[in-house]
N, CA, C and O of each residue as an XYZ file, in Angstrom:
880
protein
N       0.834     -1.201      0.000
C       0.000      0.000      0.000
C       0.872      1.254      0.000
O       2.047      1.210      0.362
N       0.278      2.365     -0.410
C       1.011      3.616     -0.589
C       0.535      4.657      0.415
O      -0.664      4.805      0.655
N       1.489      5.374      0.996
C       1.173      6.526      1.839
C       1.295      7.775      0.977
O       2.296      7.956      0.285
N       0.287      8.634      1.013
C       0.304      9.844      0.199
C       0.361     11.079      1.085
O      -0.445     11.249      2.000
N       1.332     11.934      0.793
C       1.509     13.186      1.536
C       1.142     14.365      0.644
O       1.628     14.491     -0.479
N       0.276     15.222      1.168
C      -0.037     16.501      0.530
C       0.679     17.576      1.343
O       0.275     17.902      2.459
N       1.732     18.111      0.771
C       2.559     19.116      1.445
C       2.180     20.486      0.890
O       2.331     20.738     -0.305
N       1.689     21.367      1.756
C       1.071     22.614      1.312
C       1.755     23.828      1.939
O       2.136     23.810      3.110
N       1.900     24.868      1.145
C       2.323     26.153      1.711
C       1.072     26.959      2.042
O       0.072     26.888      1.328
N       1.135     27.717      3.115
C       0.008     28.567      3.530
C      -0.368     29.568      2.432
O       0.400     29.797      1.497
N      -1.557     30.157      2.559
C      -2.004     31.167      1.608
C      -1.260     32.484      1.759
O      -0.502     32.688      2.707
N      -1.492     33.359      0.814
C      -0.835     34.669      0.808
C      -1.058     35.401      2.131
O      -2.120     35.285      2.743
N      -0.051     36.150      2.562
C      -0.129     36.874      3.831
C      -0.336     38.365      3.605
O      -0.101     38.877      2.511
N      -0.771     39.041      4.631
C      -0.930     40.491      4.570
C       0.438     41.150      4.388
O       1.402     40.791      5.063
N       0.512     42.107      3.480
C       1.764     42.810      3.235
C       2.754     42.049      2.387
O       3.922     42.430      2.314
N       2.315     40.975      1.739
C       3.254     40.132      0.984
C       3.755     40.804     -0.290
O       4.700     40.323     -0.914
N       3.125     41.915     -0.680
C       3.590     42.614     -1.881
C       4.998     43.184     -1.686
O       5.721     43.419     -2.654
N       5.380     43.405     -0.407
C       6.759     43.790     -0.093
C       7.464     42.554      0.431
O       7.086     42.018      1.473
N       8.471     42.100     -0.270
C       9.138     40.846      0.089
C      10.077     41.065      1.273
O      11.170     41.613      1.130
N       9.623     40.624      2.435
C      10.412     40.724      3.656
C      10.623     39.338      4.251
O       9.841     38.421      4.005
N      11.687     39.196      5.034
C      11.967     37.927      5.708
C      11.098     37.855      6.961
O      11.492     38.313      8.034
N       9.906     37.271      6.807
C       8.959     37.208      7.924
C       9.348     36.128      8.918
O       9.206     36.315     10.127
N       9.840     34.995      8.416
C      10.317     33.948      9.309
C       9.309     33.565     10.368
O       8.199     33.137     10.053
N       9.694     33.718     11.626
C       8.835     33.301     12.737
C       7.867     34.387     13.189
O       7.139     34.188     14.161
N       7.840     35.552     12.496
C       6.842     36.578     12.808
C       5.468     36.030     12.449
O       5.294     35.435     11.386
N       4.499     36.226     13.323
C       3.172     35.650     13.102
C       2.314     36.593     12.256
O       1.472     37.320     12.783
N       2.536     36.572     10.957
C       1.803     37.421     10.021
C       0.542     36.689      9.560
O       0.634     35.544      9.118
N      -0.632     37.319      9.652
C      -1.864     36.631      9.258
C      -2.026     36.526      7.750
O      -1.396     37.261      6.989
N      -2.880     35.602      7.334
C      -3.230     35.490      5.924
C      -4.088     36.676      5.500
O      -4.812     37.257      6.308
N      -3.996     37.019      4.232
C      -4.862     38.038      3.650
C      -6.162     37.377      3.184
O      -6.268     36.151      3.168
N      -7.144     38.191      2.809
C      -8.388     37.640      2.265
C      -8.108     36.836      1.000
O      -8.723     35.796      0.764
N      -7.179     37.325      0.195
C      -6.793     36.588     -1.009
C      -6.192     35.238     -0.642
O      -6.458     34.234     -1.303
N      -5.380     35.216      0.418
C      -4.765     33.973      0.864
C      -5.792     32.951      1.312
O      -5.653     31.758      1.045
N      -6.827     33.428      1.999
C      -7.897     32.533      2.451
C      -8.600     31.900      1.255
O      -8.886     30.702      1.254
N      -8.875     32.710      0.242
C      -9.527     32.194     -0.962
C      -8.621     31.209     -1.697
O      -9.091     30.203     -2.229
N      -7.318     31.502     -1.725
C      -6.365     30.579     -2.353
C      -6.410     29.210     -1.685
O      -6.435     28.181     -2.361
N      -6.420     29.204     -0.363
C      -6.412     27.940      0.379
C      -7.727     27.189      0.206
O      -7.733     25.959      0.172
N      -8.817     27.896      0.098
C     -10.096     27.222     -0.150
C     -10.055     26.461     -1.473
O     -10.566     25.345     -1.568
N      -9.453     27.059     -2.480
C      -9.326     26.384     -3.772
C      -8.383     25.188     -3.668
O      -8.642     24.127     -4.236
N      -7.289     25.374     -2.938
C      -6.350     24.269     -2.737
C      -7.015     23.124     -1.988
O      -6.807     21.955     -2.312
N      -7.817     23.467     -0.984
C      -8.527     22.454     -0.205
C      -9.468     21.644     -1.091
O      -9.540     20.421     -0.975
N     -10.189     22.330     -1.976
C     -11.109     21.634     -2.882
C     -10.345     20.701     -3.824
O     -10.798     19.596     -4.120
N      -9.185     21.159     -4.289
C      -8.358     20.326     -5.173
C      -7.879     19.074     -4.443
O      -7.930     17.973     -4.992
N      -7.413     19.245     -3.202
C      -6.929     18.103     -2.424
C      -8.058     17.099     -2.181
O      -7.861     15.891     -2.310
N      -9.238     17.610     -1.830
C     -10.379     16.721     -1.595
C     -10.693     15.898     -2.840
O     -10.983     14.705     -2.749
N     -10.633     16.544     -4.000
C     -10.898     15.828     -5.252
C      -9.832     14.767     -5.516
O     -10.144     13.671     -5.982
N      -8.573     15.094     -5.218
C      -7.487     14.137     -5.419
C      -7.630     12.929     -4.491
O      -7.429     11.789     -4.908
N      -7.978     13.191     -3.236
C      -8.134     12.088     -2.280
C      -9.292     11.189     -2.696
O      -9.182      9.964     -2.650
N     -10.401     11.801     -3.100
C     -11.549     10.994     -3.548
C     -11.179     10.148     -4.759
O     -11.592      8.994     -4.874
N     -10.402     10.728     -5.653
C     -10.007     10.008     -6.868
C      -9.201      8.758     -6.534
O      -9.363      7.715     -7.168
N      -8.335      8.872     -5.537
C      -7.459      7.756     -5.196
C      -8.077      6.796     -4.181
O      -7.717      5.620     -4.134
N      -9.005      7.297     -3.371
C      -9.531      6.463     -2.295
C     -11.017      6.174     -2.412
O     -11.579      5.464     -1.578
N     -11.652      6.709     -3.428
C     -13.100      6.579     -3.529
C     -13.597      5.152     -3.538
O     -14.705      4.869     -3.082
N     -12.785      4.257     -4.053
C     -13.210      2.858     -4.147
C     -12.805      2.035     -2.940
O     -13.108      0.845     -2.860
N     -12.111      2.681     -1.990
C     -11.638      1.936     -0.824
C     -12.727      1.868      0.234
O     -13.203      2.901      0.705
N     -13.112      0.690      0.601
C     -14.068      0.489      1.682
C     -13.504     -0.582      2.594
O     -13.183     -1.682      2.144
N     -13.383     -0.267      3.866
C     -12.873     -1.244      4.819
C     -13.953     -1.568      5.828
O     -14.977     -0.889      5.902
N     -13.718     -2.604      6.599
C     -14.678     -2.976      7.632
C     -14.725     -1.927      8.729
O     -15.726     -1.813      9.435
N     -13.652     -1.160      8.879
C     -13.592     -0.153      9.937
C     -14.186      1.174      9.489
O     -14.743      1.901     10.311
N     -14.080      1.511      8.185
C     -14.483      2.825      7.707
C     -15.561      2.722      6.636
O     -15.403      1.974      5.671
N     -16.662      3.469      6.795
C     -17.621      3.559      5.703
C     -16.994      4.328      4.548
O     -15.973      4.992      4.724
N     -17.602      4.241      3.363
C     -16.983      4.810      2.166
C     -16.738      6.313      2.273
O     -15.702      6.792      1.812
N     -17.677      7.082      2.879
C     -17.517      8.529      2.930
C     -16.322      8.916      3.789
O     -15.724      9.967      3.557
N     -15.958      8.105      4.771
C     -14.789      8.384      5.590
C     -13.516      7.915      4.903
O     -12.465      8.543      5.035
N     -13.609      6.816      4.172
C     -12.431      6.277      3.500
C     -11.927      7.212      2.417
O     -10.770      7.110      2.009
N     -12.779      8.136      1.935
C     -12.390      9.038      0.853
C     -11.895     10.386      1.364
O     -11.856     11.355      0.606
N     -11.522     10.461      2.624
C     -11.045     11.711      3.213
C      -9.616     11.564      3.727
O      -9.096     10.456      3.865
N      -8.990     12.723      4.010
C      -7.682     12.709      4.654
C      -7.790     12.076      6.031
O      -8.829     12.160      6.686
N      -6.716     11.448      6.461
C      -6.676     10.847      7.793
C      -6.276     11.861      8.853
O      -6.773     11.822      9.978
N      -5.366     12.780      8.487
C      -4.868     13.757      9.457
C      -4.323     14.982      8.728
O      -3.866     14.899      7.588
N      -4.387     16.123      9.420
C      -3.823     17.374      8.909
C      -2.913     17.947      9.986
O      -3.349     18.200     11.109
N      -1.645     18.150      9.636
C      -0.654     18.704     10.563
C      -0.211     20.075     10.060
O      -0.295     20.365      8.866
N       0.261     20.914     10.983
C       0.653     22.254     10.554
C       1.630     22.909     11.518
O       1.802     22.482     12.659
N       2.255     23.952     11.019
C       3.088     24.849     11.818
C       2.192     25.621     12.790
O       1.003     25.794     12.519
N       2.741     26.087     13.919
C       1.940     26.854     14.869
C       1.649     28.284     14.427
O       0.765     28.922     14.998
N       2.355     28.805     13.436
C       2.128     30.182     12.994
C       0.755     30.299     12.345
O       0.336     29.409     11.606
N       0.055     31.395     12.620
C      -1.357     31.505     12.251
C      -1.609     31.368     10.756
O      -2.651     30.848     10.357
N      -0.678     31.821      9.923
C      -0.894     31.704      8.476
C      -0.955     30.249      8.033
O      -1.663     29.912      7.084
N      -0.210     29.385      8.724
C      -0.258     27.949      8.430
C      -1.418     27.276      9.159
O      -2.111     26.431      8.591
N      -1.625     27.655     10.417
C      -2.704     27.059     11.212
C      -4.067     27.351     10.597
O      -4.897     26.450     10.474
N      -4.306     28.603     10.208
C      -5.596     28.945      9.611
C      -5.791     28.262      8.261
O      -6.908     27.884      7.908
N      -4.706     28.105      7.507
C      -4.788     27.351      6.250
C      -5.162     25.898      6.532
O      -6.007     25.318      5.850
N      -4.524     25.325      7.539
C      -4.786     23.931      7.901
C      -6.214     23.737      8.398
O      -6.823     22.696      8.154
N      -6.745     24.731      9.091
C      -8.121     24.633      9.589
C      -9.109     24.528      8.433
O     -10.078     23.772      8.506
N      -8.864     25.283      7.372
C      -9.746     25.235      6.201
C      -9.695     23.856      5.549
O     -10.729     23.291      5.193
N      -8.495     23.324      5.397
C      -8.332     21.999      4.784
C      -8.899     20.905      5.682
O      -9.558     19.982      5.203
N      -8.644     21.010      6.975
C      -9.105     19.987      7.920
C     -10.628     19.949      8.016
O     -11.222     18.874      8.097
N     -11.255     21.121      8.007
C     -12.708     21.189      8.178
C     -13.445     20.388      7.115
O     -14.425     19.706      7.415
N     -12.980     20.466      5.880
C     -13.656     19.746      4.798
C     -13.472     18.238      4.901
O     -14.115     17.476      4.179
N     -12.594     17.812      5.800
C     -12.357     16.382      6.022
C     -12.834     15.920      7.395
O     -12.534     14.807      7.826
N     -13.581     16.789      8.075
C     -14.098     16.436      9.393
C     -13.017     16.296     10.438
O     -13.153     15.510     11.375
N     -11.930     17.062     10.284
C     -10.778     16.963     11.189
C     -10.463     18.304     11.829
O     -11.001     19.341     11.442
N      -9.591     18.262     12.805
C      -8.983     19.464     13.367
C      -7.477     19.334     13.169
O      -6.921     18.253     13.359
N      -6.809     20.428     12.789
C      -5.362     20.334     12.555
C      -4.587     20.083     13.834
O      -4.976     20.527     14.914
N      -3.492     19.370     13.695
C      -2.595     19.088     14.817
C      -1.332     19.916     14.623
O      -0.648     19.793     13.607
N      -1.030     20.757     15.599
C       0.109     21.667     15.497
C       1.408     20.936     15.833
O       1.503     20.251     16.852
N       2.395     21.091     14.969
C       3.727     20.524     15.171
C       4.731     21.675     15.192
O       4.959     22.323     14.170
N       5.321     21.924     16.336
C       6.232     23.059     16.505
C       7.398     23.007     15.519
O       7.862     24.045     15.048
N       7.864     21.820     15.212
C       9.038     21.658     14.344
C       8.781     22.059     12.896
O       9.723     22.147     12.108
N       7.514     22.304     12.530
C       7.187     22.727     11.170
C       7.198     24.242     11.011
O       6.906     24.758      9.932
N       7.530     24.945     12.069
C       7.564     26.411     12.044
C       8.609     26.911     11.057
O       9.643     26.273     10.859
N       8.333     28.060     10.438
C       9.283     28.629      9.482
C      10.586     29.007     10.173
O      10.618     29.236     11.382
N      11.645     29.068      9.400
C      12.961     29.439      9.914
C      12.919     30.810     10.579
O      12.321     31.748     10.051
N      13.551     30.917     11.729
C      13.703     32.212     12.392
C      14.918     32.927     11.816
O      16.018     32.377     11.776
N      14.705     34.150     11.374
C      15.805     34.966     10.864
C      16.338     35.937     11.915
O      17.100     36.850     11.596
N      15.934     35.736     13.173
C      16.494     36.526     14.267
C      16.338     38.018     14.053
O      15.243     38.505     13.773
N      17.451     38.749     14.187
C      17.404     40.214     14.082
C      17.101     40.683     12.660
O      16.846     41.868     12.447
N      17.126     39.784     11.696
C      16.815     40.157     10.315
C      15.319     40.109     10.007
O      14.899     40.561      8.942
N      14.526     39.582     10.899
C      13.110     39.396     10.597
C      12.413     40.740     10.385
O      12.652     41.707     11.109
N      11.560     40.770      9.392
C      10.842     41.982      9.034
C      11.593     42.870      8.058
O      11.062     43.888      7.614
N      12.829     42.497      7.716
C      13.652     43.304      6.825
C      13.623     42.750      5.403
O      13.352     41.568      5.191
N      13.905     43.619      4.432
C      14.031     43.180      3.050
C      15.466     42.729      2.795
O      16.359     42.981      3.603
N      15.673     42.066      1.671
C      17.010     41.624      1.268
C      17.967     42.818      1.218
O      19.090     42.742      1.718
N      17.521     43.913      0.615
C      18.364     45.108      0.484
C      18.681     45.715      1.841
O      19.808     46.147      2.079
N      17.701     45.752      2.728
C      17.918     46.322      4.067
C      18.949     45.522      4.850
O      19.789     46.095      5.544
N      18.887     44.209      4.739
C      19.877     43.361      5.424
C      21.272     43.641      4.876
O      22.230     43.802      5.632
N      21.369     43.695      3.569
C      22.664     43.924      2.917
C      23.264     45.260      3.323
O      24.478     45.364      3.501
N      22.428     46.288      3.471
C      22.912     47.627      3.806
C      23.209     47.786      5.293
O      24.165     48.471      5.659
N      22.404     47.165      6.156
C      22.567     47.353      7.600
C      23.578     46.395      8.205
O      24.248     46.736      9.180
N      23.697     45.197      7.638
C      24.606     44.178      8.187
C      25.531     43.644      7.084
O      25.483     42.454      6.774
N      26.364     44.495      6.490
C      27.197     44.039      5.357
C      28.141     42.885      5.669
O      28.233     41.968      4.853
N      28.866     42.870      6.823
C      29.755     41.718      7.077
C      28.979     40.412      7.243
O      29.363     39.370      6.710
N      27.867     40.494      8.003
C      27.052     39.301      8.225
C      26.425     38.823      6.915
O      26.311     37.623      6.666
N      26.026     39.779      6.092
C      25.436     39.432      4.799
C      26.433     38.671      3.931
O      26.075     37.689      3.281
N      27.672     39.122      3.923
C      28.700     38.455      3.130
C      28.970     37.043      3.645
O      29.186     36.118      2.861
N      28.957     36.886      4.968
C      29.148     35.553      5.553
C      28.006     34.629      5.150
O      28.227     33.470      4.797
N      26.804     35.142      5.204
C      25.617     34.386      4.808
C      25.697     33.984      3.333
O      25.426     32.837      2.978
N      26.073     34.939      2.481
C      26.174     34.661      1.048
C      27.225     33.592      0.761
O      27.080     32.810     -0.179
N      28.279     33.560      1.569
C      29.345     32.586      1.365
C      29.044     31.212      1.918
O      29.629     30.222      1.478
N      28.133     31.138      2.883
C      27.794     29.851      3.500
C      26.321     29.861      3.907
O      26.013     29.847      5.098
N      25.407     29.885      2.931
C      23.987     30.082      3.223
C      23.327     28.972      4.027
O      22.309     29.209      4.678
N      23.879     27.772      3.996
C      23.255     26.667      4.728
C      23.610     26.672      6.204
O      22.789     26.303      7.044
N      24.816     27.084      6.520
C      25.293     27.005      7.902
C      25.161     28.311      8.678
O      25.149     28.301      9.908
N      25.063     29.431      7.970
C      25.048     30.715      8.673
C      23.721     30.929      9.398
O      22.648     30.676      8.850
N      23.819     31.395     10.633
C      22.644     31.705     11.439
C      22.692     33.166     11.862
O      23.642     33.568     12.534
N      21.701     33.978     11.493
C      21.664     35.360     11.966
C      21.575     35.398     13.494
O      21.158     34.419     14.112
N      21.956     36.495     14.091
C      21.859     36.628     15.547
C      20.422     36.353     15.987
O      19.479     36.924     15.441
N      20.265     35.480     16.970
C      18.965     35.067     17.515
C      18.124     34.278     16.500
O      16.922     34.098     16.696
N      18.753     33.812     15.423
C      18.015     33.069     14.415
C      18.518     31.645     14.242
O      19.244     31.126     15.090
N      18.127     31.017     13.139
C      18.499     29.636     12.847
C      19.206     29.550     11.501
O      19.026     30.407     10.636
N      20.001     28.522     11.338
C      20.575     28.216     10.031
C      19.621     27.293      9.277
O      18.720     26.695      9.865
N      19.831     27.188      7.984
C      19.030     26.265      7.176
C      19.216     24.826      7.645
O      18.265     24.045      7.649
N      20.426     24.476      8.037
C      20.692     23.114      8.508
C      19.950     22.814      9.803
O      19.480     21.695     10.007
N      19.843     23.808     10.678
C      19.100     23.606     11.928
C      17.621     23.376     11.642
O      16.985     22.533     12.274
N      17.081     24.120     10.696
C      15.679     23.925     10.325
C      15.488     22.541      9.705
O      14.507     21.855      9.991
N      16.429     22.142      8.858
C      16.353     20.813      8.249
C      16.291     19.727      9.314
O      15.474     18.811      9.220
N      17.141     19.824     10.318
C      17.206     18.775     11.339
C      15.874     18.601     12.048
O      15.440     17.473     12.280
N      15.218     19.707     12.395
C      13.947     19.582     13.124
C      12.780     19.221     12.200
O      11.935     18.400     12.558
N      12.732     19.828     11.021
C      11.595     19.608     10.125
C      11.593     18.202      9.534
O      10.553     17.545      9.499
N      12.735     17.745      9.077
C      12.827     16.413      8.468
C      12.509     15.325      9.489
O      11.811     14.361      9.176
N      13.014     15.475     10.696
C      12.722     14.494     11.749
C      11.226     14.428     12.018
O      10.664     13.343     12.173
N      10.583     15.590     12.074
C       9.144     15.627     12.343
C       8.357     14.943     11.230
O       7.448     14.159     11.505
N       8.697     15.231      9.987
C       7.972     14.641      8.859
C       8.183     13.130      8.800
O       7.236     12.380      8.566
N       9.393     12.691      9.006
C       9.662     11.246      9.008
C       8.855     10.538     10.092
O       8.339      9.443      9.871
N       8.746     11.161     11.259
C       7.958     10.577     12.352
C       6.478     10.507     11.987
O       5.817      9.505     12.258
N       5.961     11.564     11.377
C       4.550     11.580     10.993
C       4.258     10.500      9.955
O       3.256      9.792     10.056
N       5.119     10.376      8.976
C       4.907      9.366      7.933
C       4.932      7.949      8.497
O       4.182      7.083      8.046
N       5.785      7.717      9.472
C       5.869      6.381     10.073
C       4.603      6.020     10.839
O       4.328      4.844     11.078
N       3.831      7.041     11.226
C       2.596      6.807     11.981
C       1.361      6.714     11.088
O       0.256      6.495     11.584
N       1.535      6.878      9.786
C       0.376      6.901      8.878
C       0.610      6.024      7.657
O       0.470      6.479      6.522
N       0.955      4.806      7.885
C       1.201      3.877      6.784
C      -0.070      3.652      5.963
O      -1.134      3.367      6.513
N       0.055      3.781      4.652
C      -1.044      3.532      3.705
C      -2.209      4.499      3.880
O      -3.356      4.150      3.600
N      -1.920      5.701      4.337
C      -2.960      6.708      4.536
C      -2.662      7.955      3.702
O      -1.587      8.096      3.120
N      -3.649      8.855      3.663
C      -3.488     10.151      3.000
C      -3.458     11.228      4.083
O      -4.425     11.379      4.829
N      -2.360     11.976      4.175
C      -2.244     13.012      5.194
C      -1.794     14.320      4.553
O      -1.222     14.332      3.462
N      -2.063     15.423      5.253
C      -1.651     16.742      4.780
C      -0.758     17.406      5.813
O      -0.961     17.259      7.018
N       0.233     18.138      5.325
C       1.094     18.967      6.169
C       1.069     20.373      5.589
O       1.345     20.563      4.404
N       0.743     21.351      6.413
C       0.719     22.749      5.983
C       1.860     23.484      6.668
O       1.890     23.602      7.893
N       2.790     23.971      5.872
C       3.960     24.639      6.449
C       4.295     25.893      5.641
O       3.400     26.637      5.240
N       5.568     26.119      5.410
C       6.048     27.386      4.851
C       6.972     27.146      3.661
O       7.421     26.025      3.424
N       7.250     28.217      2.915
C       8.082     28.097      1.732
C       9.430     27.468      2.000
O       9.830     26.526      1.315
N      10.136     27.986      2.999
C      11.461     27.460      3.316
C      11.424     26.038      3.831
O      12.223     25.200      3.414
N      10.503     25.762      4.731
C      10.375     24.420      5.305
C       9.992     23.413      4.222
O      10.550     22.317      4.168
N       9.050     23.778      3.368
C       8.632     22.858      2.305
C       9.772     22.525      1.350
O       9.923     21.377      0.932
N      10.571     23.526      1.007
C      11.712     23.273      0.119
C      12.683     22.272      0.752
O      13.189     21.369      0.086
N      12.928     22.452      2.041
C      13.819     21.544      2.767
C      13.261     20.121      2.753
O      13.994     19.164      2.502
N      11.972     19.988      3.023
C      11.336     18.671      3.041
C      11.411     18.018      1.660
O      11.698     16.826      1.550
N      11.155     18.787      0.624
C      11.202     18.244     -0.735
C      12.612     17.805     -1.121
O      12.785     16.764     -1.756
N      13.617     18.588     -0.743
C      15.004     18.173     -1.003
C      15.300     16.841     -0.326
O      15.922     15.956     -0.914
N      14.850     16.710      0.912
C      15.064     15.472      1.669
C      14.373     14.291      0.989
O      14.979     13.235      0.807
N      13.120     14.469      0.616
C      12.351     13.383      0.020
C      12.939     12.940     -1.318
O      12.989     11.747     -1.617
N      13.382     13.905     -2.120
C      13.885     13.591     -3.460
C      15.373     13.271     -3.491
O      15.915     12.933     -4.544
N      16.041     13.377     -2.337
C      17.466     13.086     -2.290
C      18.310     14.128     -2.998
O      19.372     13.820     -3.538
N      17.826     15.375     -2.994
C      18.531     16.471     -3.654
C      19.406     17.191     -2.630
O      18.933     17.479     -1.531
N      20.665     17.491     -2.953
C      21.508     18.248     -2.020
C      20.843     19.563     -1.631
O      20.246     20.238     -2.470
N      20.948     19.916     -0.370
C      20.272     21.100      0.145
C      20.762     22.388     -0.515
O      20.075     23.409     -0.469
N      21.931     22.346     -1.119
C      22.443     23.516     -1.837
C      21.504     23.950     -2.968
O      21.552     25.092     -3.425
N      20.656     23.029     -3.406
C      19.732     23.313     -4.515
C      18.355     23.764     -4.042
O      17.401     23.771     -4.821
N      18.249     24.136     -2.786
C      16.948     24.423     -2.185
C      16.147     25.471     -2.946
O      14.929     25.345     -3.076
N      16.823     26.510     -3.452
C      16.082     27.583     -4.109
C      15.845     27.329     -5.596
O      15.412     28.224     -6.322
N      16.126     26.116     -6.044
C      15.717     25.710     -7.383
C      14.297     25.146     -7.358
O      13.736     24.799     -8.397
N      13.734     25.062     -6.171
C      12.365     24.583     -5.999
C      11.490     25.774     -5.629
O      11.725     26.417     -4.606
N      10.490     26.075     -6.442
C       9.576     27.174     -6.148
C       8.448     26.684     -5.245
O       8.000     25.543     -5.357
N       7.996     27.561     -4.350
C       6.845     27.267     -3.500
C       5.999     28.527     -3.404
O       6.256     29.401     -2.577
N       4.986     28.608     -4.260
C       4.095     29.762     -4.257
C       3.096     29.660     -3.108
O       2.940     28.603     -2.497
N       2.432     30.762     -2.827
C       1.395     30.745     -1.800
C       0.316     29.725     -2.162
O      -0.128     29.654     -3.308
N      -0.096     28.938     -1.169
C      -1.158     27.927     -1.304
C      -0.802     26.801     -2.269
O      -1.680     26.073     -2.731
N       0.490     26.659     -2.571
C       0.919     25.572     -3.458
C       0.801     24.227     -2.755
O       0.985     24.127     -1.542
N       0.493     23.196     -3.537
C       0.427     21.840     -2.998
C       1.430     20.962     -3.733
O       1.581     21.046     -4.952
N       2.105     20.126     -2.972
C       3.028     19.122     -3.498
C       2.471     17.755     -3.101
O       2.055     17.561     -1.959
N       2.462     16.819     -4.033
C       1.918     15.489     -3.746
C       3.025     14.454     -3.895
O       3.651     14.336     -4.949
N       3.253     13.709     -2.820
C       4.299     12.686     -2.825
C       3.702     11.361     -2.379
O       3.049     11.286     -1.338
N       3.926     10.323     -3.163
C       3.508      8.972     -2.788
C       4.717      8.209     -2.256
O       5.779      8.201     -2.879
N       4.551      7.575     -1.114
C       5.631      6.798     -0.497
C       5.350      5.313     -0.688
O       4.511      4.720     -0.011
N       6.084      4.736     -1.638
C       5.994      3.310     -1.898
C       6.976      2.575     -0.994
O       7.739      3.189     -0.248
N       6.940      1.263     -1.075
C       7.773      0.459     -0.170
C       9.258      0.755     -0.346
O       9.995      0.798      0.638
N       9.708      0.961     -1.582
C      11.138      1.125     -1.835
C      11.579      2.579     -1.908
O      12.714      2.899     -1.556
N      10.694      3.466     -2.361
C      11.113      4.854     -2.541
C       9.882      5.754     -2.722
O       8.798      5.274     -3.051
N      10.061      7.060     -2.504
C       8.970      7.997     -2.732
C       8.890      8.406     -4.201
O       9.898      8.418     -4.907
N       7.692      8.736     -4.648
C       7.475      9.224     -6.009
C       6.769     10.578     -5.914
O       5.676     10.676     -5.356
N       7.393     11.608     -6.456
C       6.807     12.947     -6.431
C       5.850     13.083     -7.612
O       6.267     13.006     -8.767
N       4.568     13.286     -7.317
C       3.542     13.372     -8.355
C       3.271     14.811     -8.788
O       2.856     15.057     -9.920
N       3.507     15.760     -7.882
C       3.228     17.164     -8.190
C       4.100     18.053     -7.315
O       4.259     17.796     -6.121
N       4.667     19.107     -7.916
C       5.429     20.110     -7.168
C       4.870     21.494     -7.484
O       4.667     21.843     -8.647
N       4.626     22.269     -6.445
C       4.191     23.664     -6.578
C       2.918     23.798     -7.408
O       2.798     24.698     -8.240
N       1.976     22.900     -7.174
C       0.697     22.991     -7.865
C      -0.152     24.108     -7.286
O      -0.405     24.140     -6.081
N      -0.589     25.020     -8.134
C      -1.375     26.170     -7.689
C      -2.703     26.172     -8.423
O      -2.742     26.028     -9.645
N      -3.798     26.337     -7.680
C      -5.133     26.373     -8.269
C      -5.419     27.772     -8.805
O      -5.312     28.755     -8.071
N      -5.778     27.862    -10.070
C      -6.051     29.143    -10.719
C      -7.505     29.171    -11.161
O      -8.043     28.178    -11.650
N      -8.134     30.334    -10.978
C      -9.506     30.492    -11.418
C     -10.497     30.371    -10.294
O     -11.702     30.483    -10.519
């Protein structure tokens, strides 16, 4: 049997037109973001029904067998509120996993790329030279985020054999998870796009995972 993971980025946030390193700042979703996630939720429901609609077990009636088993999310409200929308359509409540939280950029949070470069030039150069290991003051490195996020996802998957589950997290965290799943060196993290409300679908077979969709965005 196959375990299917729907890995989702939260919907658009307020003020997202200005690209700032929000990180662990609890920025709420915008009205547009809420609508984006509703469309993503409908798409996921259709995908689950397509794959599980014919599954009927002695334990589950058909209408339950065609739904997600669990929805997990980051504690930040933009991810939690996205997860609530997805979970509701499946008769679930999201389960918060602290390790899925977006990377903390410490003293850089709330700043733009240009502002960081101008205000912290030596630190910026160090970061540019070693982007995976460098940690801003009071923040985290990409490797530190990888260690916590990957461990959490592996644990969740081990608890949901042959089920369909959803994880709602963030752009940076999702890229890290996808690199891990596909066996891609983390240096290539920014070769993977993660738009607002994007869904990634990964099937975990006995021998290896198969990525069915990356950065799928519902339009219209």
